[in-house]
C-alpha atoms as an extended CHARMM CRD file, in Angstrom:
* protein
*
       207  EXT
         1         1  MET       CA            106.4380000000      133.1600000000      109.2200000000  PROA      1               0.0000000000
         2         2  GLN       CA            105.5190000000      133.3500000000      112.8870000000  PROA      2               0.0000000000
         3         3  THR       CA            106.6940000000      130.4110000000      114.9930000000  PROA      3               0.0000000000
         4         4  LEU       CA            106.3050000000      129.4340000000      118.6360000000  PROA      4               0.0000000000
         5         5  SER       CA            109.2830000000      130.2990000000      120.8120000000  PROA      5               0.0000000000
         6         6  SER       CA            110.6560000000      127.7630000000      123.2860000000  PROA      6               0.0000000000
         7         7  LEU       CA            108.9010000000      129.6480000000      126.0920000000  PROA      7               0.0000000000
         8         8  GLN       CA            105.5870000000      129.6480000000      124.2310000000  PROA      8               0.0000000000
         9         9  GLN       CA            105.9070000000      125.9210000000      123.6190000000  PROA      9               0.0000000000
        10        10  GLN       CA            106.6040000000      125.3510000000      127.3100000000  PROA      10              0.0000000000
        11        11  GLN       CA            103.5570000000      127.4020000000      128.2480000000  PROA      11              0.0000000000
        12        12  LEU       CA            101.3670000000      125.5430000000      125.7380000000  PROA      12              0.0000000000
        13        13  ASN       CA            102.6750000000      122.1900000000      126.9730000000  PROA      13              0.0000000000
        14        14  SER       CA            101.9240000000      123.1270000000      130.5940000000  PROA      14              0.0000000000
        15        15  TRP       CA             98.3920000000      124.2140000000      129.7260000000  PROA      15              0.0000000000
        16        16  LEU       CA             97.7020000000      121.0250000000      127.7720000000  PROA      16              0.0000000000
        17        17  LEU       CA             98.9330000000      118.8930000000      130.6730000000  PROA      17              0.0000000000
        18        18  GLU       CA             97.4370000000      120.8110000000      133.5960000000  PROA      18              0.0000000000
        19        19  LYS       CA             94.4150000000      122.8580000000      132.5280000000  PROA      19              0.0000000000
        20        20  SER       CA             92.9230000000      121.1850000000      129.4740000000  PROA      20              0.0000000000
        21        21  PRO       CA             89.8930000000      118.8300000000      129.3210000000  PROA      21              0.0000000000
        22        22  ASN       CA             90.4180000000      115.1740000000      130.2000000000  PROA      22              0.0000000000
        23        23  GLY       CA             91.8020000000      113.1740000000      127.3180000000  PROA      23              0.0000000000
        24        24  THR       CA             93.6270000000      116.1030000000      125.7040000000  PROA      24              0.0000000000
        25        25  LEU       CA             96.7070000000      115.2340000000      123.6520000000  PROA      25              0.0000000000
        26        26  SER       CA            100.1190000000      116.2660000000      124.9480000000  PROA      26              0.0000000000
        27        27  LEU       CA            102.1390000000      118.8110000000      122.9620000000  PROA      27              0.0000000000
        28        28  THR       CA            104.3490000000      116.0890000000      121.5040000000  PROA      28              0.0000000000
        29        29  ALA       CA            101.2510000000      114.1220000000      120.5020000000  PROA      29              0.0000000000
        30        30  VAL       CA             99.7960000000      117.2870000000      118.9580000000  PROA      30              0.0000000000
        31        31  LYS       CA            102.9050000000      117.6100000000      116.7920000000  PROA      31              0.0000000000
        32        32  GLY       CA            102.5220000000      114.0530000000      115.5060000000  PROA      32              0.0000000000
        33        33  TYR       CA             98.7960000000      114.5990000000      115.0580000000  PROA      33              0.0000000000
        34        34  LEU       CA             99.2060000000      117.8230000000      113.0570000000  PROA      34              0.0000000000
        35        35  PHE       CA            101.9140000000      116.1900000000      110.9520000000  PROA      35              0.0000000000
        36        36  ALA       CA             99.3580000000      113.5690000000      109.8600000000  PROA      36              0.0000000000
        37        37  VAL       CA             96.4980000000      116.0650000000      109.5100000000  PROA      37              0.0000000000
        38        38  ILE       CA             98.4490000000      118.4950000000      107.3300000000  PROA      38              0.0000000000
        39        39  ALA       CA             99.3950000000      115.6930000000      104.9290000000  PROA      39              0.0000000000
        40        40  SER       CA             95.7170000000      114.8350000000      104.4000000000  PROA      40              0.0000000000
        41        41  PRO       CA             94.4760000000      114.9210000000      100.7930000000  PROA      41              0.0000000000
        42        42  ASP       CA             91.1060000000      116.0690000000      102.1500000000  PROA      42              0.0000000000
        43        43  PRO       CA             90.6140000000      119.5740000000      103.5610000000  PROA      43              0.0000000000
        44        44  ILE       CA             90.1520000000      119.3110000000      107.3300000000  PROA      44              0.0000000000
        45        45  GLU       CA             88.4330000000      122.2460000000      108.9930000000  PROA      45              0.0000000000
        46        46  VAL       CA             90.0550000000      123.8780000000      112.0200000000  PROA      46              0.0000000000
        47        47  SER       CA             87.0590000000      122.9280000000      114.1570000000  PROA      47              0.0000000000
        48        48  GLN       CA             87.5460000000      119.2760000000      113.1840000000  PROA      48              0.0000000000
        49        49  TRP       CA             91.2190000000      118.9490000000      114.0250000000  PROA      49              0.0000000000
        50        50  LEU       CA             90.9020000000      121.0520000000      117.1770000000  PROA      50              0.0000000000
        51        51  SER       CA             88.0940000000      118.8250000000      118.4160000000  PROA      51              0.0000000000
        52        52  THR       CA             90.2290000000      115.6850000000      118.3460000000  PROA      52              0.0000000000
        53        53  ILE       CA             93.0710000000      117.3530000000      120.2560000000  PROA      53              0.0000000000
        54        54  PHE       CA             90.7390000000      118.2080000000      123.1270000000  PROA      54              0.0000000000
        55        55  ASN       CA             88.7310000000      114.9860000000      123.1550000000  PROA      55              0.0000000000
        56        56  HSD       CA             85.7660000000      116.7910000000      121.5550000000  PROA      56              0.0000000000
        57        57  ASN       CA             85.5540000000      119.3940000000      124.3220000000  PROA      57              0.0000000000
        58        58  THR       CA             86.4360000000      122.7900000000      122.8600000000  PROA      58              0.0000000000
        59        59  ASP       CA             83.7400000000      125.0420000000      124.3290000000  PROA      59              0.0000000000
        60        60  THR       CA             85.9970000000      126.7840000000      126.8530000000  PROA      60              0.0000000000
        61        61  LEU       CA             89.3010000000      126.9930000000      125.0060000000  PROA      61              0.0000000000
        62        62  PRO       CA             91.1920000000      130.2470000000      125.6870000000  PROA      62              0.0000000000
        63        63  ASP       CA             91.8610000000      132.2870000000      122.5590000000  PROA      63              0.0000000000
        64        64  GLU       CA             95.6020000000      132.2410000000      123.2000000000  PROA      64              0.0000000000
        65        65  ILE       CA             95.6320000000      128.4330000000      123.1690000000  PROA      65              0.0000000000
        66        66  THR       CA             93.7610000000      128.2880000000      119.8850000000  PROA      66              0.0000000000
        67        67  LEU       CA             96.1410000000      130.8730000000      118.4380000000  PROA      67              0.0000000000
        68        68  SER       CA             99.2020000000      128.9350000000      119.6120000000  PROA      68              0.0000000000
        69        69  LEU       CA             97.9030000000      125.7480000000      118.0090000000  PROA      69              0.0000000000
        70        70  ALA       CA             97.1450000000      127.5870000000      114.7670000000  PROA      70              0.0000000000
        71        71  THR       CA            100.7110000000      128.9560000000      114.7920000000  PROA      71              0.0000000000
        72        72  LEU       CA            102.0770000000      125.4540000000      115.3550000000  PROA      72              0.0000000000
        73        73  TYR       CA             99.8970000000      124.1470000000      112.5100000000  PROA      73              0.0000000000
        74        74  ASN       CA            101.2650000000      126.7820000000      110.1300000000  PROA      74              0.0000000000
        75        75  GLU       CA            104.8260000000      126.1200000000      111.2810000000  PROA      75              0.0000000000
        76        76  ILE       CA            104.6020000000      122.3780000000      110.6250000000  PROA      76              0.0000000000
        77        77  SER       CA            102.8550000000      123.0050000000      107.3010000000  PROA      77              0.0000000000
        78        78  GLU       CA            105.6250000000      125.3390000000      106.1450000000  PROA      78              0.0000000000
        79        79  GLN       CA            108.2510000000      122.7780000000      107.0960000000  PROA      79              0.0000000000
        80        80  MET       CA            106.3830000000      119.9570000000      105.3900000000  PROA      80              0.0000000000
        81        81  PHE       CA            105.8240000000      121.6820000000      102.0630000000  PROA      81              0.0000000000
        82        82  ASP       CA            108.6400000000      124.2160000000      101.8510000000  PROA      82              0.0000000000
        83        83  SER       CA            111.6440000000      124.2960000000      104.1680000000  PROA      83              0.0000000000
        84        84  GLY       CA            111.8440000000      120.5840000000      104.9700000000  PROA      84              0.0000000000
        85        85  ILE       CA            110.6740000000      118.5850000000      107.9620000000  PROA      85              0.0000000000
        86        86  SER       CA            112.1770000000      115.9600000000      110.2360000000  PROA      86              0.0000000000
        87        87  LEU       CA            111.2010000000      114.1890000000      113.4190000000  PROA      87              0.0000000000
        88        88  PRO       CA            111.4470000000      116.6980000000      116.3170000000  PROA      88              0.0000000000
        89        89  GLU       CA            114.8730000000      116.5240000000      117.9490000000  PROA      89              0.0000000000
        90        90  HSD       CA            113.5900000000      115.6190000000      121.4120000000  PROA      90              0.0000000000
        91        91  ILE       CA            111.9330000000      112.4540000000      120.1220000000  PROA      91              0.0000000000
        92        92  GLU       CA            114.6620000000      109.9240000000      120.7490000000  PROA      92              0.0000000000
        93        93  TYR       CA            114.7320000000      106.1510000000      121.0750000000  PROA      93              0.0000000000
        94        94  SER       CA            115.2600000000      104.6630000000      124.5330000000  PROA      94              0.0000000000
        95        95  ASP       CA            117.5700000000      101.6580000000      124.6820000000  PROA      95              0.0000000000
        96        96  LEU       CA            114.9990000000       99.7710000000      126.7530000000  PROA      96              0.0000000000
        97        97  PRO       CA            112.4150000000       99.0290000000      124.0120000000  PROA      97              0.0000000000
        98        98  GLN       CA            109.4200000000       98.8130000000      126.3540000000  PROA      98              0.0000000000
        99        99  ALA       CA            110.0410000000      102.3750000000      127.5940000000  PROA      99              0.0000000000
       100       100  ASN       CA            109.2570000000      103.7630000000      124.1390000000  PROA      100             0.0000000000
       101       101  PHE       CA            105.6340000000      102.6270000000      124.4910000000  PROA      101             0.0000000000
       102       102  LEU       CA            104.9380000000      104.2620000000      127.8610000000  PROA      102             0.0000000000
       103       103  ALA       CA            102.5670000000      107.2080000000      128.2150000000  PROA      103             0.0000000000
       104       104  GLY       CA            104.6230000000      110.3650000000      128.3940000000  PROA      104             0.0000000000
       105       105  HSD       CA            107.5470000000      109.0150000000      126.3770000000  PROA      105             0.0000000000
       106       106  PRO       CA            108.0460000000      111.4050000000      123.4240000000  PROA      106             0.0000000000
       107       107  LEU       CA            108.2520000000      108.6330000000      120.8280000000  PROA      107             0.0000000000
       108       108  HSD       CA            105.0230000000      107.0460000000      122.0590000000  PROA      108             0.0000000000
       109       109  GLU       CA            103.2590000000      110.4050000000      122.2720000000  PROA      109             0.0000000000
       110       110  TRP       CA            104.2390000000      111.5050000000      118.7530000000  PROA      110             0.0000000000
       111       111  SER       CA            103.2780000000      108.1440000000      117.2810000000  PROA      111             0.0000000000
       112       112  LEU       CA             99.9500000000      108.1670000000      119.1360000000  PROA      112             0.0000000000
       113       113  GLY       CA             99.1690000000      111.6460000000      117.8570000000  PROA      113             0.0000000000
       114       114  PHE       CA            100.0620000000      110.6250000000      114.3190000000  PROA      114             0.0000000000
       115       115  ALA       CA             97.6940000000      107.6560000000      114.5720000000  PROA      115             0.0000000000
       116       116  CYS       CA             94.8650000000      110.0000000000      115.5960000000  PROA      116             0.0000000000
       117       117  GLY       CA             95.4370000000      112.2850000000      112.6240000000  PROA      117             0.0000000000
       118       118  LEU       CA             95.7480000000      109.3790000000      110.2230000000  PROA      118             0.0000000000
       119       119  ASN       CA             92.1350000000      108.4110000000      110.9220000000  PROA      119             0.0000000000
       120       120  PHE       CA             90.8920000000      111.2700000000      108.7500000000  PROA      120             0.0000000000
       121       121  TYR       CA             91.9710000000      109.6690000000      105.4710000000  PROA      121             0.0000000000
       122       122  SER       CA             93.9700000000      106.4190000000      105.6980000000  PROA      122             0.0000000000
       123       123  GLN       CA             91.1440000000      103.9130000000      105.3240000000  PROA      123             0.0000000000
       124       124  LYS       CA             89.7810000000      105.5370000000      102.1820000000  PROA      124             0.0000000000
       125       125  LEU       CA             93.1870000000      105.4220000000      100.5290000000  PROA      125             0.0000000000
       126       126  LEU       CA             93.9590000000      101.8820000000      101.6450000000  PROA      126             0.0000000000
       127       127  GLU       CA             90.6170000000      100.6260000000      100.2970000000  PROA      127             0.0000000000
       128       128  SER       CA             90.9710000000      102.2240000000       96.8540000000  PROA      128             0.0000000000
       129       129  ALA       CA             91.1550000000       99.5870000000       94.1470000000  PROA      129             0.0000000000
       130       130  GLU       CA             92.9650000000      102.0050000000       91.8280000000  PROA      130             0.0000000000
       131       131  VAL       CA             96.1410000000      102.4040000000       93.9000000000  PROA      131             0.0000000000
       132       132  SER       CA             99.0390000000      100.3910000000       92.5140000000  PROA      132             0.0000000000
       133       133  SER       CA            100.2850000000       97.5180000000       94.6310000000  PROA      133             0.0000000000
       134       134  GLU       CA            103.7070000000       99.1650000000       94.9150000000  PROA      134             0.0000000000
       135       135  LEU       CA            102.2860000000      102.4380000000       96.2610000000  PROA      135             0.0000000000
       136       136  LEU       CA             99.8730000000      100.5860000000       98.5220000000  PROA      136             0.0000000000
       137       137  GLU       CA            102.7460000000       98.5780000000       99.9900000000  PROA      137             0.0000000000
       138       138  SER       CA            104.7850000000      101.7480000000      100.5730000000  PROA      138             0.0000000000
       139       139  PHE       CA            101.8540000000      103.5130000000      102.2400000000  PROA      139             0.0000000000
       140       140  SER       CA            101.0520000000      100.5000000000      104.4130000000  PROA      140             0.0000000000
       141       141  LEU       CA            104.6930000000      100.2590000000      105.4960000000  PROA      141             0.0000000000
       142       142  ALA       CA            104.7160000000      103.9750000000      106.3500000000  PROA      142             0.0000000000
       143       143  ILE       CA            101.5830000000      103.6070000000      108.4640000000  PROA      143             0.0000000000
       144       144  MET       CA            103.0080000000      100.5670000000      110.2400000000  PROA      144             0.0000000000
       145       145  ALA       CA            106.2470000000      102.3630000000      111.0840000000  PROA      145             0.0000000000
       146       146  LEU       CA            104.8250000000      105.7720000000      112.0060000000  PROA      146             0.0000000000
       147       147  THR       CA            102.2020000000      104.2440000000      114.3190000000  PROA      147             0.0000000000
       148       148  PHE       CA            104.4560000000      101.4660000000      115.6640000000  PROA      148             0.0000000000
       149       149  PHE       CA            105.1350000000      103.0520000000      119.0520000000  PROA      149             0.0000000000
       150       150  ALA       CA            101.5410000000      104.1440000000      119.6140000000  PROA      150             0.0000000000
       151       151  ASP       CA            100.4370000000      100.7900000000      121.0310000000  PROA      151             0.0000000000
       152       152  HSD       CA            102.5770000000       98.0560000000      122.5900000000  PROA      152             0.0000000000
       153       153  GLU       CA            100.1090000000       95.2490000000      121.8210000000  PROA      153             0.0000000000
       154       154  ASN       CA             99.8820000000       96.1710000000      118.1400000000  PROA      154             0.0000000000
       155       155  ALA       CA            103.6610000000       96.4100000000      117.9840000000  PROA      155             0.0000000000
       156       156  ASP       CA            103.9320000000       92.8880000000      119.4040000000  PROA      156             0.0000000000
       157       157  VAL       CA            101.5960000000       91.6750000000      116.6430000000  PROA      157             0.0000000000
       158       158  VAL       CA            103.7680000000       93.3240000000      114.0160000000  PROA      158             0.0000000000
       159       159  VAL       CA            106.9230000000       91.8000000000      115.4680000000  PROA      159             0.0000000000
       160       160  ALA       CA            105.2870000000       88.3750000000      115.6210000000  PROA      160             0.0000000000
       161       161  SER       CA            104.4750000000       88.6300000000      111.9060000000  PROA      161             0.0000000000
       162       162  GLN       CA            108.1560000000       89.0190000000      111.0910000000  PROA      162             0.0000000000
       163       163  GLN       CA            110.4980000000       86.0650000000      110.8230000000  PROA      163             0.0000000000
       164       164  GLN       CA            113.1450000000       85.3820000000      113.4590000000  PROA      164             0.0000000000
       165       165  THR       CA            113.1770000000       88.7600000000      115.1890000000  PROA      165             0.0000000000
       166       166  THR       CA            112.3410000000       90.2360000000      118.5750000000  PROA      166             0.0000000000
       167       167  LEU       CA            111.0350000000       93.5650000000      119.7980000000  PROA      167             0.0000000000
       168       168  ASN       CA            114.5590000000       94.4400000000      120.9810000000  PROA      168             0.0000000000
       169       169  GLU       CA            115.8460000000       93.9820000000      117.4300000000  PROA      169             0.0000000000
       170       170  PHE       CA            112.8490000000       95.3400000000      115.5160000000  PROA      170             0.0000000000
       171       171  ALA       CA            111.9640000000       98.4860000000      117.4960000000  PROA      171             0.0000000000
       172       172  PRO       CA            115.1880000000      100.4340000000      116.7700000000  PROA      172             0.0000000000
       173       173  LEU       CA            114.7500000000       99.6240000000      113.0780000000  PROA      173             0.0000000000
       174       174  MET       CA            111.2610000000      101.1490000000      113.2170000000  PROA      174             0.0000000000
       175       175  TYR       CA            112.6320000000      104.2760000000      114.8660000000  PROA      175             0.0000000000
       176       176  GLN       CA            115.1870000000      104.6990000000      112.1010000000  PROA      176             0.0000000000
       177       177  LEU       CA            112.5040000000      104.0760000000      109.4850000000  PROA      177             0.0000000000
       178       178  ILE       CA            110.3350000000      106.7830000000      111.0580000000  PROA      178             0.0000000000
       179       179  ASN       CA            113.2020000000      109.2530000000      110.7230000000  PROA      179             0.0000000000
       180       180  ASP       CA            113.5970000000      108.2760000000      107.0730000000  PROA      180             0.0000000000
       181       181  LEU       CA            109.8570000000      108.4980000000      106.3430000000  PROA      181             0.0000000000
       182       182  VAL       CA            108.9770000000      111.8190000000      107.9600000000  PROA      182             0.0000000000
       183       183  PRO       CA            110.5710000000      114.0530000000      105.2810000000  PROA      183             0.0000000000
       184       184  GLU       CA            108.8560000000      112.1180000000      102.4600000000  PROA      184             0.0000000000
       185       185  TYR       CA            105.4880000000      111.2840000000      104.0160000000  PROA      185             0.0000000000
       186       186  ALA       CA            103.4290000000      114.1360000000      102.5220000000  PROA      186             0.0000000000
       187       187  GLN       CA            104.7210000000      113.3400000000       99.0440000000  PROA      187             0.0000000000
       188       188  LEU       CA            103.8510000000      109.6630000000       99.5230000000  PROA      188             0.0000000000
       189       189  VAL       CA            100.2900000000      110.5350000000      100.5810000000  PROA      189             0.0000000000
       190       190  GLU       CA             99.9380000000      112.7730000000       97.5370000000  PROA      190             0.0000000000
       191       191  GLN       CA            101.1260000000      109.9950000000       95.2230000000  PROA      191             0.0000000000
       192       192  VAL       CA             98.7140000000      107.4910000000       96.7570000000  PROA      192             0.0000000000
       193       193  ALA       CA             95.8100000000      109.9560000000       96.6610000000  PROA      193             0.0000000000
       194       194  LEU       CA             96.3460000000      110.8440000000       92.9990000000  PROA      194             0.0000000000
       195       195  SER       CA             96.7930000000      107.1800000000       92.1230000000  PROA      195             0.0000000000
       196       196  SER       CA             93.4770000000      106.3810000000       93.8160000000  PROA      196             0.0000000000
       197       197  GLY       CA             91.5540000000      108.4450000000       91.2680000000  PROA      197             0.0000000000
       198       198  LEU       CA             89.6570000000      110.1360000000       94.0910000000  PROA      198             0.0000000000
       199       199  TYR       CA             91.4950000000      113.4390000000       93.7410000000  PROA      199             0.0000000000
       200       200  ASP       CA             92.4630000000      115.8320000000       90.9840000000  PROA      200             0.0000000000
       201       201  GLU       CA             95.8980000000      117.4400000000       91.1950000000  PROA      201             0.0000000000
       202       202  ALA       CA             94.3790000000      120.6980000000       89.9880000000  PROA      202             0.0000000000
       203       203  GLU       CA             91.7280000000      120.8450000000       92.7260000000  PROA      203             0.0000000000
       204       204  ASP       CA             91.8890000000      124.0040000000       94.8080000000  PROA      204             0.0000000000
       205       205  ASP       CA             91.5920000000      122.1040000000       98.0750000000  PROA      205             0.0000000000
       206       206  TRP       CA             94.7410000000      120.0670000000       97.4630000000  PROA      206             0.0000000000
       207       207  ASN       CA             97.4110000000      120.9090000000      100.0330000000  PROA      207             0.0000000000
């Protein structure tokens, strides 16, 4: 399978930061976004997921950028469903908790991208009356953890809902939970989707 080299990733990252439309996701955010998109129980057309990356402005995308993103999509998909996937190595936790929520911090960017991709299917699954309470709790916990560093205010709300803890204590636990969840996330989504009764395991459009 073709993958992006380190140089190609650097070139793609530079283009996304310097030459793309306003509001474009960073490369790290794109990786979190595609991770969520690929796990979707619904088929998502290329035009749909590309549009979100570029803030709905895809009219002037160079072919090489589209090709690089398609290669990255296929690479993440292969890892997710075949060779095994983990949180990208460069996404590390900073000892100062507030730093992990700043724009440009890899953990924030990945989590923000994941939250964008999650919008394609999460609400439908969460609202299904057929999903067991155990699966619903697991899926809700996964969403909470994987989107935790996307927004500081939401994270503060989550921390406030816990008993006798602070952001300094809770944030590193969320980072570790993210690492634990990433390899199993696609399987969890599949379990929730099948439990919802909205999908058939034999359907051709199932990932």
